[in-house]
C-alpha positions, 0 to 999 in steps of 0.5 A: 509439492503444494503451490504456494501463492504469495498474497500483499495486502495494499490497501491501506491508507496510512493516516498517521503518517500525514502529510506524506502519506495521502489516501491518493499516495499511501505510506506503501508507495513510500521509500520510508526504511530508513535503511539507504533502500531506495525501494518502497515498503510495497516493494520491499514487501514483495522481494521479501516475501518471494525470498521464501522460493526454494528447492522445496517451495514453489511460488505460484502468481504473487496476488495484490489485493489493492484499491482500484484507484491504486492500481497504476501505482503498483503496476508502476512500481511492479516494473521496476521488479523485473528481476525479482518477479523473474517474468511471473506477473501478479494478479491485482484484486482491485476492490470498489472500496476498502471492507478491511482485511477479511474480504481482501483476503477472501478475495485472494483465497478464491482467486488462489484457487481458481489460478491452481486448478487452472495450471496445475489441477491443484485446488488448494494453494497454501497463502503466505499473507502480508501486509505491504507496509511494514519493514524488516532489517534482518531478510535471512532470518524472516525467510527462514521463519516464513518457510517454516510456517510455511512446512508446518502446513504442508504437514498439517493441512488445516492449520493456521500458522501466524509470525509472532514478533519477539518483543523490544520493549512494553508497546500498547499500540500492538496486538500480543499472541500468547504462546506455549512453551513446547515448539515441535521441529519446526520452530512452531509453538501452540497459540493460547491466546490473542489479547488486545492492545494492553495497557502499559502495566499490562504490556510491561508484565508481558515483557517479563513474562516472555511467553507473549509476541507482537501480532505480526499481521503476517500468517500462512495457511490454505485457501480452503481452511481461511473460508472454511473457518470464515464460514464458520465464524463469520459466515455473514461475510463468507457468503458476502465475499463469495457473491462478490467474487461471482459477480467478478469482472476481468481486464488488464494492463501491460500484461497484467491482470486486474480482477475487479469483485462486483463492485455494488456486492462487495460494498455490502460486504461487513467490514472487519479484519482477519484478526477479529473475523478469524484468527482470535476465535481459532485457540481451542477449535478445530482449527489449530493455530500456531506461532513461528517466532520472528526476530529479524528488526520488524517494525509496522511503521504505524506512526511518525515515530515508528519512522524515526525508530527505524531510521539512521540517527546521528549522533545525537539520536536525529533523523533527517531526509531532504534539505535541512540544517539542525542544530542543539537538535535532539531525538527528533526527525525532520523531513523536508520534501520541497525545501530547506527545512531547519531547527535549531533547540528542539528535541524529541520532535516530528516535523514533515515538510511537503509542498502544501502542508507542514506537520510539527508533533511531539513524538510522543503524540505521533498517534494523534496524527490521525486527529488532524486527518479527521478535521481535514475531512470534516472540512472536506480539504483536498490535503487529506488526499492528494499531495500538489503533485499527483501520480497519473497512470501516465504519468503526474502533474504538479499544481504549482500555482492558483487563484481565483478563475486560474491554475497553472500546472506543470504536467509530464507524460511518458513516452507512449503514453497519452491523457483521455480524449476529453472535455472540459465545461467550464474552463479552458486551457493553454498548453505550452511544451518545454521539453520533449514532443506533445501530439495534440488533438484539438476538435478535428485538429490533431498536431505536434508540437515541439520545445518553446511552441504552445496552443490553446484548447477552448472552452467545450473543446474535446481535446487530447495531450500524447507523447509520441516521441521517446523521452518524457513530455513536459508541458505548462498548462495554464487553466482559466475559467469558472470552476478548476476542480478535477471532477469537470472532465468529461472522458470519450476514450481512455487507455486506463479504463477510466471512462 
């Protein structure tokens, strides 16, 4: 029985779902499926892929490939999944920069070979790869399809198997897979070719033809197969990825292992997707590629219109979340994040409100939200990357007000957590405890403050905030000074490796 390694690709930025999804907190960590679930898309992906375990399928350590900056978001969400993980803590592969999915999968393949060699004297595990930002309505159908994929690879070690989604509309935003007609005992078809995003007329002909399916981006293959195919089709990516892997370092947190490929070596890997680098070159080559059909209510939530499609629609076709009021409105999505949002007499709109930004878009143009993100980037606006409320490994902060030479933050620190020992060149800080117990290092002094007590941190003073209690600590921080940017932090000690 082969060891099966789940691989979760968790590096996307989800710019088409701005302003809810931002590079500092992208869509895979959001709850967006619209089915009443409290789980994020990432958590759903982890739970879904673990469902394939059976009496004949043994799962090894899950690998999560994610951005260095998102490692603590991943950890926070994994900690909530103890029952699913059943004591098997995933390994986090941390990318210093995004280089698309080919280098990401290469790191996972190298890692999987090492993990299984160390534990089971087996050097060729089966990888089950899935993006972290999709939704599936029919879990049972998904599990069965993925188990069929694994069976195909068990029987034919060199084969690559992809999940093809049964199309429901002439979509122009997806790639297509053309299958041949005869399927085998595992319901797998030979793949004739891959077709990139077609125009509307071509997509309509594919839908009528019946032999074309959407490319889900989920597939199964052995680690050695991926590395051999990559070496043949894109040796430049293989060589650069291997060099980055050989320069890796390891550390961890809370029992989870972090593996970091060499940062400088990783940055020079050519950026390319799995599909372009390898998969689309496989038909007709000596790397056989097959497809198992997936009819399970799949959606990749690539834009706000897709979120509307999977949401729970009322009798007028509206999907709402948060504090909303609608009148004479149809077929719209309205998301209220921090206040009441009302709409009167609108149709086919996307309205998304957050604490610091509001998006209004025609549903049919929701793919074009990326153009707003491009403008934010060119203007170097913080709203592209960060929400007003920002997650940190120790808790979060919310910038509630700011003006010339001042900023006010609400800060929450988890029980037992602490901020780094740090100082600021350009600002002083006033701290007021509103809930919990604060242990404060202020220069040479260490003091404890309770609710309604306060202290002052002078400019240039070394300081640290910690929560020694069993309940969350909440403070109000008032900053004052000539420069209040987040980059005015000099760290001397840090529990989270950020010095």
